[in-house]
PDB file of the backbone (N, CA, C, O) and the ligand in Angstrom, with CONECT records:
HET     ZN  A 101       1
ATOM      1  N   MET A   1      85.018  76.022  89.453  1.00  0.00           N
ATOM      2  CA  MET A   1      85.509  77.374  89.126  1.00  0.00           C
ATOM      3  C   MET A   1      84.554  78.330  89.779  1.00  0.00           C
ATOM      4  O   MET A   1      83.333  78.182  89.726  1.00  0.00           O
ATOM      5  N   ARG A   2      85.175  79.342  90.413  1.00  0.00           N
ATOM      6  CA  ARG A   2      84.349  80.385  91.110  1.00  0.00           C
ATOM      7  C   ARG A   2      84.561  81.700  90.320  1.00  0.00           C
ATOM      8  O   ARG A   2      85.689  82.143  90.101  1.00  0.00           O
ATOM      9  N   LEU A   3      83.456  82.283  89.916  1.00  0.00           N
ATOM     10  CA  LEU A   3      83.536  83.526  89.200  1.00  0.00           C
ATOM     11  C   LEU A   3      83.761  84.640  90.232  1.00  0.00           C
ATOM     12  O   LEU A   3      83.142  84.664  91.296  1.00  0.00           O
ATOM     13  N   ILE A   4      84.685  85.578  89.872  1.00  0.00           N
ATOM     14  CA  ILE A   4      84.916  86.664  90.746  1.00  0.00           C
ATOM     15  C   ILE A   4      84.840  88.022  89.965  1.00  0.00           C
ATOM     16  O   ILE A   4      84.832  88.011  88.734  1.00  0.00           O
ATOM     17  N   ASP A   5      84.787  89.100  90.621  1.00  0.00           N
ATOM     18  CA  ASP A   5      84.762  90.433  90.017  1.00  0.00           C
ATOM     19  C   ASP A   5      86.152  90.853  89.837  1.00  0.00           C
ATOM     20  O   ASP A   5      86.800  91.359  90.753  1.00  0.00           O
ATOM     21  N   ALA A   6      86.656  90.628  88.561  1.00  0.00           N
ATOM     22  CA  ALA A   6      88.044  91.027  88.294  1.00  0.00           C
ATOM     23  C   ALA A   6      88.317  92.521  88.448  1.00  0.00           C
ATOM     24  O   ALA A   6      89.454  92.872  88.764  1.00  0.00           O
ATOM     25  N   ASP A   7      87.398  93.388  88.256  1.00  0.00           N
ATOM     26  CA  ASP A   7      87.588  94.799  88.419  1.00  0.00           C
ATOM     27  C   ASP A   7      87.891  95.063  89.883  1.00  0.00           C
ATOM     28  O   ASP A   7      88.772  95.865  90.190  1.00  0.00           O
ATOM     29  N   GLU A   8      87.182  94.409  90.794  1.00  0.00           N
ATOM     30  CA  GLU A   8      87.293  94.704  92.189  1.00  0.00           C
ATOM     31  C   GLU A   8      88.698  94.152  92.641  1.00  0.00           C
ATOM     32  O   GLU A   8      89.360  94.782  93.465  1.00  0.00           O
ATOM     33  N   LEU A   9      89.140  92.988  92.105  1.00  0.00           N
ATOM     34  CA  LEU A   9      90.475  92.453  92.464  1.00  0.00           C
ATOM     35  C   LEU A   9      91.527  93.394  91.925  1.00  0.00           C
ATOM     36  O   LEU A   9      92.520  93.656  92.605  1.00  0.00           O
ATOM     37  N   ASP A  10      91.336  93.922  90.696  1.00  0.00           N
ATOM     38  CA  ASP A  10      92.349  94.869  90.137  1.00  0.00           C
ATOM     39  C   ASP A  10      92.449  96.127  90.978  1.00  0.00           C
ATOM     40  O   ASP A  10      93.528  96.686  91.174  1.00  0.00           O
ATOM     41  N   GLU A  11      91.280  96.566  91.476  1.00  0.00           N
ATOM     42  CA  GLU A  11      91.335  97.743  92.377  1.00  0.00           C
ATOM     43  C   GLU A  11      92.078  97.447  93.677  1.00  0.00           C
ATOM     44  O   GLU A  11      92.864  98.250  94.181  1.00  0.00           O
ATOM     45  N   TRP A  12      91.788  96.254  94.193  1.00  0.00           N
ATOM     46  CA  TRP A  12      92.439  95.882  95.510  1.00  0.00           C
ATOM     47  C   TRP A  12      93.992  95.700  95.271  1.00  0.00           C
ATOM     48  O   TRP A  12      94.805  96.052  96.126  1.00  0.00           O
ATOM     49  N   LEU A  13      94.350  95.155  94.110  1.00  0.00           N
ATOM     50  CA  LEU A  13      95.781  95.045  93.806  1.00  0.00           C
ATOM     51  C   LEU A  13      96.420  96.392  93.679  1.00  0.00           C
ATOM     52  O   LEU A  13      97.524  96.580  94.190  1.00  0.00           O
ATOM     53  N   SER A  14      95.780  97.365  93.013  1.00  0.00           N
ATOM     54  CA  SER A  14      96.342  98.744  92.913  1.00  0.00           C
ATOM     55  C   SER A  14      96.540  99.289  94.333  1.00  0.00           C
ATOM     56  O   SER A  14      97.605  99.821  94.646  1.00  0.00           O
ATOM     57  N   LYS A  15      95.570  99.166  95.153  1.00  0.00           N
ATOM     58  CA  LYS A  15      95.659  99.737  96.512  1.00  0.00           C
ATOM     59  C   LYS A  15      96.824  99.055  97.253  1.00  0.00           C
ATOM     60  O   LYS A  15      97.592  99.732  97.937  1.00  0.00           O
ATOM     61  N   THR A  16      96.966  97.687  97.123  1.00  0.00           N
ATOM     62  CA  THR A  16      97.896  96.966  97.750  1.00  0.00           C
ATOM     63  C   THR A  16      99.306  97.378  97.346  1.00  0.00           C
ATOM     64  O   THR A  16     100.218  97.520  98.161  1.00  0.00           O
ATOM     65  N   ILE A  17      99.429  97.572  95.947  1.00  0.00           N
ATOM     66  CA  ILE A  17     100.694  97.972  95.428  1.00  0.00           C
ATOM     67  C   ILE A  17     101.144  99.293  95.976  1.00  0.00           C
ATOM     68  O   ILE A  17     102.335  99.496  96.207  1.00  0.00           O
ATOM     69  N   ARG A  18     100.168 100.246  96.200  1.00  0.00           N
ATOM     70  CA  ARG A  18     100.467 101.552  96.747  1.00  0.00           C
ATOM     71  C   ARG A  18     100.815 101.538  98.153  1.00  0.00           C
ATOM     72  O   ARG A  18     101.609 102.386  98.562  1.00  0.00           O
ATOM     73  N   THR A  19     100.301 100.650  98.972  1.00  0.00           N
ATOM     74  CA  THR A  19     100.304 100.702 100.376  1.00  0.00           C
ATOM     75  C   THR A  19     100.995  99.466 101.022  1.00  0.00           C
ATOM     76  O   THR A  19     101.042  99.331 102.245  1.00  0.00           O
ATOM     77  N   ALA A  20     101.526  98.575 100.155  1.00  0.00           N
ATOM     78  CA  ALA A  20     102.078  97.285 100.711  1.00  0.00           C
ATOM     79  C   ALA A  20     103.326  97.376 101.455  1.00  0.00           C
ATOM     80  O   ALA A  20     103.619  96.464 102.228  1.00  0.00           O
ATOM     81  N   ARG A  21     104.122  98.421 101.295  1.00  0.00           N
ATOM     82  CA  ARG A  21     105.402  98.555 101.989  1.00  0.00           C
ATOM     83  C   ARG A  21     105.166  98.446 103.447  1.00  0.00           C
ATOM     84  O   ARG A  21     104.356  99.168 104.029  1.00  0.00           O
ATOM     85  N   GLY A  22     105.901  97.510 104.051  1.00  0.00           N
ATOM     86  CA  GLY A  22     105.854  97.335 105.510  1.00  0.00           C
ATOM     87  C   GLY A  22     104.724  96.517 106.101  1.00  0.00           C
ATOM     88  O   GLY A  22     104.588  96.403 107.319  1.00  0.00           O
ATOM     89  N   VAL A  23     103.907  95.943 105.209  1.00  0.00           N
ATOM     90  CA  VAL A  23     102.808  95.069 105.697  1.00  0.00           C
ATOM     91  C   VAL A  23     103.000  93.630 105.201  1.00  0.00           C
ATOM     92  O   VAL A  23     102.064  92.831 105.257  1.00  0.00           O
ATOM     93  N   GLY A  24     104.202  93.291 104.716  1.00  0.00           N
ATOM     94  CA  GLY A  24     104.526  91.925 104.388  1.00  0.00           C
ATOM     95  C   GLY A  24     104.074  91.366 103.017  1.00  0.00           C
ATOM     96  O   GLY A  24     104.205  90.179 102.719  1.00  0.00           O
ATOM     97  N   ILE A  25     103.533  92.303 102.201  1.00  0.00           N
ATOM     98  CA  ILE A  25     103.207  92.007 100.822  1.00  0.00           C
ATOM     99  C   ILE A  25     104.129  92.551  99.836  1.00  0.00           C
ATOM    100  O   ILE A  25     104.353  93.762  99.837  1.00  0.00           O
ATOM    101  N   ASN A  26     104.676  91.789  99.008  1.00  0.00           N
ATOM    102  CA  ASN A  26     105.746  92.250  97.973  1.00  0.00           C
ATOM    103  C   ASN A  26     105.038  93.026  96.905  1.00  0.00           C
ATOM    104  O   ASN A  26     104.310  92.441  96.102  1.00  0.00           O
ATOM    105  N   PRO A  27     105.221  94.308  96.865  1.00  0.00           N
ATOM    106  CA  PRO A  27     104.597  95.073  95.812  1.00  0.00           C
ATOM    107  C   PRO A  27     104.857  94.612  94.340  1.00  0.00           C
ATOM    108  O   PRO A  27     104.004  94.750  93.463  1.00  0.00           O
ATOM    109  N   LEU A  28     106.045  94.076  94.128  1.00  0.00           N
ATOM    110  CA  LEU A  28     106.390  93.674  92.771  1.00  0.00           C
ATOM    111  C   LEU A  28     105.567  92.385  92.456  1.00  0.00           C
ATOM    112  O   LEU A  28     105.106  92.232  91.325  1.00  0.00           O
ATOM    113  N   ALA A  29     105.382  91.496  93.393  1.00  0.00           N
ATOM    114  CA  ALA A  29     104.586  90.271  93.229  1.00  0.00           C
ATOM    115  C   ALA A  29     103.140  90.744  92.864  1.00  0.00           C
ATOM    116  O   ALA A  29     102.513  90.237  91.933  1.00  0.00           O
ATOM    117  N   ALA A  30     102.675  91.697  93.617  1.00  0.00           N
ATOM    118  CA  ALA A  30     101.293  92.247  93.449  1.00  0.00           C
ATOM    119  C   ALA A  30     101.115  92.807  92.013  1.00  0.00           C
ATOM    120  O   ALA A  30     100.078  92.647  91.369  1.00  0.00           O
ATOM    121  N   MET A  31     102.227  93.488  91.550  1.00  0.00           N
ATOM    122  CA  MET A  31     102.117  94.033  90.147  1.00  0.00           C
ATOM    123  C   MET A  31     102.162  92.983  89.136  1.00  0.00           C
ATOM    124  O   MET A  31     101.492  93.131  88.115  1.00  0.00           O
ATOM    125  N   VAL A  32     102.921  91.873  89.312  1.00  0.00           N
ATOM    126  CA  VAL A  32     102.913  90.807  88.348  1.00  0.00           C
ATOM    127  C   VAL A  32     101.580  90.088  88.293  1.00  0.00           C
ATOM    128  O   VAL A  32     101.114  89.705  87.220  1.00  0.00           O
ATOM    129  N   LEU A  33     100.950  89.901  89.490  1.00  0.00           N
ATOM    130  CA  LEU A  33      99.666  89.315  89.589  1.00  0.00           C
ATOM    131  C   LEU A  33      98.643  90.179  88.898  1.00  0.00           C
ATOM    132  O   LEU A  33      97.761  89.663  88.211  1.00  0.00           O
ATOM    133  N   GLN A  34      98.739  91.497  89.063  1.00  0.00           N
ATOM    134  CA  GLN A  34      97.813  92.371  88.512  1.00  0.00           C
ATOM    135  C   GLN A  34      97.831  92.373  86.901  1.00  0.00           C
ATOM    136  O   GLN A  34      96.828  92.507  86.200  1.00  0.00           O
ATOM    137  N   GLU A  35      99.120  92.206  86.450  1.00  0.00           N
ATOM    138  CA  GLU A  35      99.219  92.094  84.988  1.00  0.00           C
ATOM    139  C   GLU A  35      98.540  90.783  84.441  1.00  0.00           C
ATOM    140  O   GLU A  35      97.845  90.801  83.425  1.00  0.00           O
ATOM    141  N   HIS A  36      98.779  89.666  85.160  1.00  0.00           N
ATOM    142  CA  HIS A  36      98.124  88.453  84.805  1.00  0.00           C
ATOM    143  C   HIS A  36      96.588  88.513  84.870  1.00  0.00           C
ATOM    144  O   HIS A  36      95.889  87.984  84.006  1.00  0.00           O
ATOM    145  N   VAL A  37      96.096  89.167  85.912  1.00  0.00           N
ATOM    146  CA  VAL A  37      94.610  89.316  86.091  1.00  0.00           C
ATOM    147  C   VAL A  37      94.083  90.139  84.885  1.00  0.00           C
ATOM    148  O   VAL A  37      93.033  89.817  84.329  1.00  0.00           O
ATOM    149  N   ARG A  38      94.794  91.165  84.502  1.00  0.00           N
ATOM    150  CA  ARG A  38      94.290  92.062  83.444  1.00  0.00           C
ATOM    151  C   ARG A  38      94.301  91.272  82.021  1.00  0.00           C
ATOM    152  O   ARG A  38      93.543  91.606  81.111  1.00  0.00           O
ATOM    153  N   GLU A  39      95.168  90.263  81.912  1.00  0.00           N
ATOM    154  CA  GLU A  39      95.252  89.490  80.693  1.00  0.00           C
ATOM    155  C   GLU A  39      94.270  88.288  80.581  1.00  0.00           C
ATOM    156  O   GLU A  39      94.078  87.676  79.530  1.00  0.00           O
ATOM    157  N   MET A  40      93.669  88.010  81.765  1.00  0.00           N
ATOM    158  CA  MET A  40      92.780  86.840  81.731  1.00  0.00           C
ATOM    159  C   MET A  40      91.548  87.125  80.896  1.00  0.00           C
ATOM    160  O   MET A  40      90.998  88.226  80.926  1.00  0.00           O
ATOM    161  N   PRO A  41      91.117  86.097  80.136  1.00  0.00           N
ATOM    162  CA  PRO A  41      89.927  86.305  79.301  1.00  0.00           C
ATOM    163  C   PRO A  41      88.665  86.271  80.103  1.00  0.00           C
ATOM    164  O   PRO A  41      88.579  85.521  81.075  1.00  0.00           O
ATOM    165  N   ALA A  42      87.713  87.029  79.748  1.00  0.00           N
ATOM    166  CA  ALA A  42      86.399  87.111  80.310  1.00  0.00           C
ATOM    167  C   ALA A  42      85.584  85.926  79.762  1.00  0.00           C
ATOM    168  O   ALA A  42      85.680  85.603  78.578  1.00  0.00           O
ATOM    169  N   VAL A  43      84.786  85.283  80.623  1.00  0.00           N
ATOM    170  CA  VAL A  43      83.922  84.171  80.192  1.00  0.00           C
ATOM    171  C   VAL A  43      82.495  84.556  80.524  1.00  0.00           C
ATOM    172  O   VAL A  43      82.212  85.187  81.543  1.00  0.00           O
ATOM    173  N   GLU A  44      81.626  84.164  79.649  1.00  0.00           N
ATOM    174  CA  GLU A  44      80.218  84.343  79.897  1.00  0.00           C
ATOM    175  C   GLU A  44      79.763  83.389  80.985  1.00  0.00           C
ATOM    176  O   GLU A  44      80.095  82.211  80.854  1.00  0.00           O
ATOM    177  N   PRO A  45      79.102  83.718  81.958  1.00  0.00           N
ATOM    178  CA  PRO A  45      78.691  82.771  83.007  1.00  0.00           C
ATOM    179  C   PRO A  45      77.646  81.841  82.448  1.00  0.00           C
ATOM    180  O   PRO A  45      76.720  82.230  81.735  1.00  0.00           O
ATOM    181  N   LYS A  46      77.838  80.624  82.800  1.00  0.00           N
ATOM    182  CA  LYS A  46      76.938  79.568  82.371  1.00  0.00           C
ATOM    183  C   LYS A  46      75.656  79.617  83.196  1.00  0.00           C
ATOM    184  O   LYS A  46      75.699  80.066  84.341  1.00  0.00           O
ATOM    185  N   ARG A  47      74.600  79.205  82.701  1.00  0.00           N
ATOM    186  CA  ARG A  47      73.391  78.964  83.492  1.00  0.00           C
ATOM    187  C   ARG A  47      73.072  77.548  83.565  1.00  0.00           C
ATOM    188  O   ARG A  47      73.226  76.805  82.596  1.00  0.00           O
ATOM    189  N   GLY A  48      72.608  77.137  84.750  1.00  0.00           N
ATOM    190  CA  GLY A  48      72.324  75.699  84.946  1.00  0.00           C
ATOM    191  C   GLY A  48      71.160  75.508  85.853  1.00  0.00           C
ATOM    192  O   GLY A  48      70.474  76.438  86.275  1.00  0.00           O
ATOM    193  N   LYS A  49      70.963  74.169  86.146  1.00  0.00           N
ATOM    194  CA  LYS A  49      69.841  73.840  87.093  1.00  0.00           C
ATOM    195  C   LYS A  49      70.412  72.726  87.909  1.00  0.00           C
ATOM    196  O   LYS A  49      71.208  71.934  87.406  1.00  0.00           O
ATOM    197  N   TRP A  50      70.007  72.638  89.221  1.00  0.00           N
ATOM    198  CA  TRP A  50      70.229  71.539  90.058  1.00  0.00           C
ATOM    199  C   TRP A  50      69.236  70.514  89.772  1.00  0.00           C
ATOM    200  O   TRP A  50      68.042  70.766  89.935  1.00  0.00           O
ATOM    201  N   ILE A  51      69.652  69.323  89.338  1.00  0.00           N
ATOM    202  CA  ILE A  51      68.796  68.207  89.142  1.00  0.00           C
ATOM    203  C   ILE A  51      68.733  67.349  90.360  1.00  0.00           C
ATOM    204  O   ILE A  51      69.755  66.822  90.799  1.00  0.00           O
ATOM    205  N   ARG A  52      67.557  67.189  90.925  1.00  0.00           N
ATOM    206  CA  ARG A  52      67.372  66.440  92.188  1.00  0.00           C
ATOM    207  C   ARG A  52      67.373  64.982  91.860  1.00  0.00           C
ATOM    208  O   ARG A  52      66.663  64.548  90.952  1.00  0.00           O
ATOM    209  N   GLU A  53      68.176  64.192  92.596  1.00  0.00           N
ATOM    210  CA  GLU A  53      68.247  62.745  92.394  1.00  0.00           C
ATOM    211  C   GLU A  53      67.937  62.082  93.736  1.00  0.00           C
ATOM    212  O   GLU A  53      68.588  62.319  94.753  1.00  0.00           O
ATOM    213  N   VAL A  54      66.957  61.279  93.682  1.00  0.00           N
ATOM    214  CA  VAL A  54      66.507  60.605  94.960  1.00  0.00           C
ATOM    215  C   VAL A  54      66.639  59.086  94.764  1.00  0.00           C
ATOM    216  O   VAL A  54      66.050  58.502  93.854  1.00  0.00           O
ATOM    217  N   GLY A  55      67.421  58.480  95.636  1.00  0.00           N
ATOM    218  CA  GLY A  55      67.548  57.016  95.640  1.00  0.00           C
ATOM    219  C   GLY A  55      66.816  56.516  96.888  1.00  0.00           C
ATOM    220  O   GLY A  55      66.193  57.272  97.634  1.00  0.00           O
ATOM    221  N   LYS A  56      66.929  55.233  97.062  1.00  0.00           N
ATOM    222  CA  LYS A  56      66.302  54.558  98.266  1.00  0.00           C
ATOM    223  C   LYS A  56      66.888  55.128  99.552  1.00  0.00           C
ATOM    224  O   LYS A  56      66.162  55.344 100.522  1.00  0.00           O
ATOM    225  N   TYR A  57      68.208  55.375  99.567  1.00  0.00           N
ATOM    226  CA  TYR A  57      68.906  55.742 100.710  1.00  0.00           C
ATOM    227  C   TYR A  57      69.603  57.084 100.636  1.00  0.00           C
ATOM    228  O   TYR A  57      70.301  57.467 101.575  1.00  0.00           O
ATOM    229  N   TYR A  58      69.435  57.792  99.560  1.00  0.00           N
ATOM    230  CA  TYR A  58      70.105  59.087  99.486  1.00  0.00           C
ATOM    231  C   TYR A  58      69.291  60.059  98.659  1.00  0.00           C
ATOM    232  O   TYR A  58      68.360  59.706  97.936  1.00  0.00           O
ATOM    233  N   GLN A  59      69.708  61.315  98.816  1.00  0.00           N
ATOM    234  CA  GLN A  59      69.102  62.441  98.029  1.00  0.00           C
ATOM    235  C   GLN A  59      70.229  63.354  97.707  1.00  0.00           C
ATOM    236  O   GLN A  59      70.891  63.830  98.630  1.00  0.00           O
ATOM    237  N   VAL A  60      70.502  63.641  96.446  1.00  0.00           N
ATOM    238  CA  VAL A  60      71.551  64.576  96.084  1.00  0.00           C
ATOM    239  C   VAL A  60      71.030  65.540  95.053  1.00  0.00           C
ATOM    240  O   VAL A  60      69.938  65.347  94.518  1.00  0.00           O
ATOM    241  N   ARG A  61      71.747  66.517  94.780  1.00  0.00           N
ATOM    242  CA  ARG A  61      71.503  67.443  93.537  1.00  0.00           C
ATOM    243  C   ARG A  61      72.730  67.385  92.739  1.00  0.00           C
ATOM    244  O   ARG A  61      73.852  67.354  93.244  1.00  0.00           O
ATOM    245  N   ARG A  62      72.470  67.370  91.361  1.00  0.00           N
ATOM    246  CA  ARG A  62      73.501  67.253  90.386  1.00  0.00           C
ATOM    247  C   ARG A  62      73.403  68.474  89.433  1.00  0.00           C
ATOM    248  O   ARG A  62      72.327  68.822  88.948  1.00  0.00           O
ATOM    249  N   CYS A  63      74.568  69.105  89.188  1.00  0.00           N
ATOM    250  CA  CYS A  63      74.665  70.226  88.201  1.00  0.00           C
ATOM    251  C   CYS A  63      74.404  69.661  86.821  1.00  0.00           C
ATOM    252  O   CYS A  63      75.027  68.688  86.397  1.00  0.00           O
ATOM    253  N   ASP A  64      73.490  70.277  86.146  1.00  0.00           N
ATOM    254  CA  ASP A  64      73.219  69.734  84.771  1.00  0.00           C
ATOM    255  C   ASP A  64      74.324  70.247  83.793  1.00  0.00           C
ATOM    256  O   ASP A  64      74.328  69.772  82.658  1.00  0.00           O
ATOM    257  N   GLN A  65      75.252  71.168  84.134  1.00  0.00           N
ATOM    258  CA  GLN A  65      76.266  71.608  83.301  1.00  0.00           C
ATOM    259  C   GLN A  65      77.594  70.770  83.388  1.00  0.00           C
ATOM    260  O   GLN A  65      78.246  70.517  82.374  1.00  0.00           O
ATOM    261  N   CYS A  66      77.952  70.367  84.594  1.00  0.00           N
ATOM    262  CA  CYS A  66      79.207  69.667  84.752  1.00  0.00           C
ATOM    263  C   CYS A  66      79.125  68.358  85.561  1.00  0.00           C
ATOM    264  O   CYS A  66      80.121  67.647  85.696  1.00  0.00           O
ATOM    265  N   GLY A  67      77.958  68.054  86.085  1.00  0.00           N
ATOM    266  CA  GLY A  67      77.750  66.777  86.795  1.00  0.00           C
ATOM    267  C   GLY A  67      78.195  66.814  88.229  1.00  0.00           C
ATOM    268  O   GLY A  67      78.235  65.772  88.883  1.00  0.00           O
ATOM    269  N   HIS A  68      78.543  68.014  88.759  1.00  0.00           N
ATOM    270  CA  HIS A  68      78.975  68.097  90.160  1.00  0.00           C
ATOM    271  C   HIS A  68      77.793  67.704  91.023  1.00  0.00           C
ATOM    272  O   HIS A  68      76.663  68.143  90.807  1.00  0.00           O
ATOM    273  N   VAL A  69      78.082  66.867  92.005  1.00  0.00           N
ATOM    274  CA  VAL A  69      77.003  66.270  92.875  1.00  0.00           C
ATOM    275  C   VAL A  69      77.262  66.944  94.321  1.00  0.00           C
ATOM    276  O   VAL A  69      78.386  67.112  94.796  1.00  0.00           O
ATOM    277  N   THR A  70      76.118  67.283  94.911  1.00  0.00           N
ATOM    278  CA  THR A  70      76.202  67.895  96.340  1.00  0.00           C
ATOM    279  C   THR A  70      75.050  67.378  97.154  1.00  0.00           C
ATOM    280  O   THR A  70      73.944  67.122  96.678  1.00  0.00           O
ATOM    281  N   VAL A  71      75.381  67.247  98.387  1.00  0.00           N
ATOM    282  CA  VAL A  71      74.380  66.951  99.394  1.00  0.00           C
ATOM    283  C   VAL A  71      74.177  68.175 100.285  1.00  0.00           C
ATOM    284  O   VAL A  71      73.302  68.169 101.152  1.00  0.00           O
ATOM    285  N   GLU A  72      74.957  69.198 100.084  1.00  0.00           N
ATOM    286  CA  GLU A  72      74.863  70.378 100.871  1.00  0.00           C
ATOM    287  C   GLU A  72      73.623  71.160 100.489  1.00  0.00           C
ATOM    288  O   GLU A  72      72.912  70.825  99.541  1.00  0.00           O
ATOM    289  N   GLN A  73      73.382  72.232 101.271  1.00  0.00           N
ATOM    290  CA  GLN A  73      72.255  73.099 101.020  1.00  0.00           C
ATOM    291  C   GLN A  73      72.477  73.714  99.605  1.00  0.00           C
ATOM    292  O   GLN A  73      73.591  74.031  99.188  1.00  0.00           O
ATOM    293  N   VAL A  74      71.351  73.849  98.927  1.00  0.00           N
ATOM    294  CA  VAL A  74      71.424  74.247  97.484  1.00  0.00           C
ATOM    295  C   VAL A  74      71.935  75.699  97.445  1.00  0.00           C
ATOM    296  O   VAL A  74      71.440  76.573  98.157  1.00  0.00           O
ATOM    297  N   ARG A  75      72.927  75.918  96.601  1.00  0.00           N
ATOM    298  CA  ARG A  75      73.507  77.277  96.339  1.00  0.00           C
ATOM    299  C   ARG A  75      73.025  77.823  95.090  1.00  0.00           C
ATOM    300  O   ARG A  75      72.498  77.078  94.264  1.00  0.00           O
ATOM    301  N   ASN A  76      73.173  79.155  94.869  1.00  0.00           N
ATOM    302  CA  ASN A  76      72.644  79.729  93.648  1.00  0.00           C
ATOM    303  C   ASN A  76      73.722  79.704  92.538  1.00  0.00           C
ATOM    304  O   ASN A  76      73.560  80.343  91.499  1.00  0.00           O
ATOM    305  N   TYR A  77      74.826  78.956  92.773  1.00  0.00           N
ATOM    306  CA  TYR A  77      75.831  78.710  91.778  1.00  0.00           C
ATOM    307  C   TYR A  77      76.497  77.317  91.998  1.00  0.00           C
ATOM    308  O   TYR A  77      76.428  76.747  93.087  1.00  0.00           O
ATOM    309  N   CYS A  78      77.135  76.802  90.937  1.00  0.00           N
ATOM    310  CA  CYS A  78      77.830  75.498  91.088  1.00  0.00           C
ATOM    311  C   CYS A  78      79.235  75.762  91.499  1.00  0.00           C
ATOM    312  O   CYS A  78      79.910  76.515  90.798  1.00  0.00           O
ATOM    313  N   PRO A  79      79.750  75.211  92.580  1.00  0.00           N
ATOM    314  CA  PRO A  79      81.059  75.551  93.055  1.00  0.00           C
ATOM    315  C   PRO A  79      82.175  74.952  92.124  1.00  0.00           C
ATOM    316  O   PRO A  79      83.324  75.390  92.183  1.00  0.00           O
ATOM    317  N   ARG A  80      81.832  73.985  91.298  1.00  0.00           N
ATOM    318  CA  ARG A  80      82.786  73.388  90.379  1.00  0.00           C
ATOM    319  C   ARG A  80      82.949  74.170  89.057  1.00  0.00           C
ATOM    320  O   ARG A  80      84.066  74.522  88.678  1.00  0.00           O
ATOM    321  N   CYS A  81      81.817  74.441  88.354  1.00  0.00           N
ATOM    322  CA  CYS A  81      81.841  75.055  87.062  1.00  0.00           C
ATOM    323  C   CYS A  81      81.416  76.569  87.069  1.00  0.00           C
ATOM    324  O   CYS A  81      81.609  77.281  86.084  1.00  0.00           O
ATOM    325  N   GLY A  82      80.869  76.999  88.145  1.00  0.00           N
ATOM    326  CA  GLY A  82      80.463  78.421  88.290  1.00  0.00           C
ATOM    327  C   GLY A  82      79.147  78.726  87.621  1.00  0.00           C
ATOM    328  O   GLY A  82      78.777  79.896  87.526  1.00  0.00           O
ATOM    329  N   ALA A  83      78.412  77.715  87.147  1.00  0.00           N
ATOM    330  CA  ALA A  83      77.141  78.052  86.550  1.00  0.00           C
ATOM    331  C   ALA A  83      76.184  78.680  87.535  1.00  0.00           C
ATOM    332  O   ALA A  83      76.087  78.234  88.678  1.00  0.00           O
ATOM    333  N   LYS A  84      75.473  79.713  87.107  1.00  0.00           N
ATOM    334  CA  LYS A  84      74.543  80.394  87.949  1.00  0.00           C
ATOM    335  C   LYS A  84      73.233  79.489  87.808  1.00  0.00           C
ATOM    336  O   LYS A  84      72.764  79.175  86.715  1.00  0.00           O
ATOM    337  N   MET A  85      72.741  79.140  88.935  1.00  0.00           N
ATOM    338  CA  MET A  85      71.595  78.245  88.940  1.00  0.00           C
ATOM    339  C   MET A  85      70.286  78.995  88.955  1.00  0.00           C
ATOM    340  O   MET A  85      70.066  79.966  89.680  1.00  0.00           O
ATOM    341  N   GLU A  86      69.414  78.454  88.078  1.00  0.00           N
ATOM    342  CA  GLU A  86      68.041  79.044  88.046  1.00  0.00           C
ATOM    343  C   GLU A  86      67.268  78.587  89.272  1.00  0.00           C
ATOM    344  O   GLU A  86      67.528  77.525  89.838  1.00  0.00           O
ATOM    345  N   GLU A  87      66.343  79.388  89.652  1.00  0.00           N
ATOM    346  CA  GLU A  87      65.471  79.109  90.691  1.00  0.00           C
ATOM    347  C   GLU A  87      64.679  77.802  90.559  1.00  0.00           C
ATOM    348  O   GLU A  87      63.880  77.473  91.436  1.00  0.00           O
TER     349      GLU A  87
HETATM  350 ZN    ZN A 101      78.591  72.647  87.632  1.00  0.00          ZN2+
END
């Protein structure tokens, strides 16, 4: 899950609805999407930690909230559950 700024999306949809004519975006579809976005529940962002796991032949980091494993560069959030990672 990726947390986004719903207010910014709502603003973008409003602008798209006003200006979409002729640019290939269906204003009605944008209005329906905007209604759904406005009805979505807000969630409190989780906080988590990357737990470093080192084996004989590997090194990974695991999200302590959902168990997502990554070998990529450490991010400040978990791409699966959206937990904001502590330093
Ligand atoms: Zn996670």
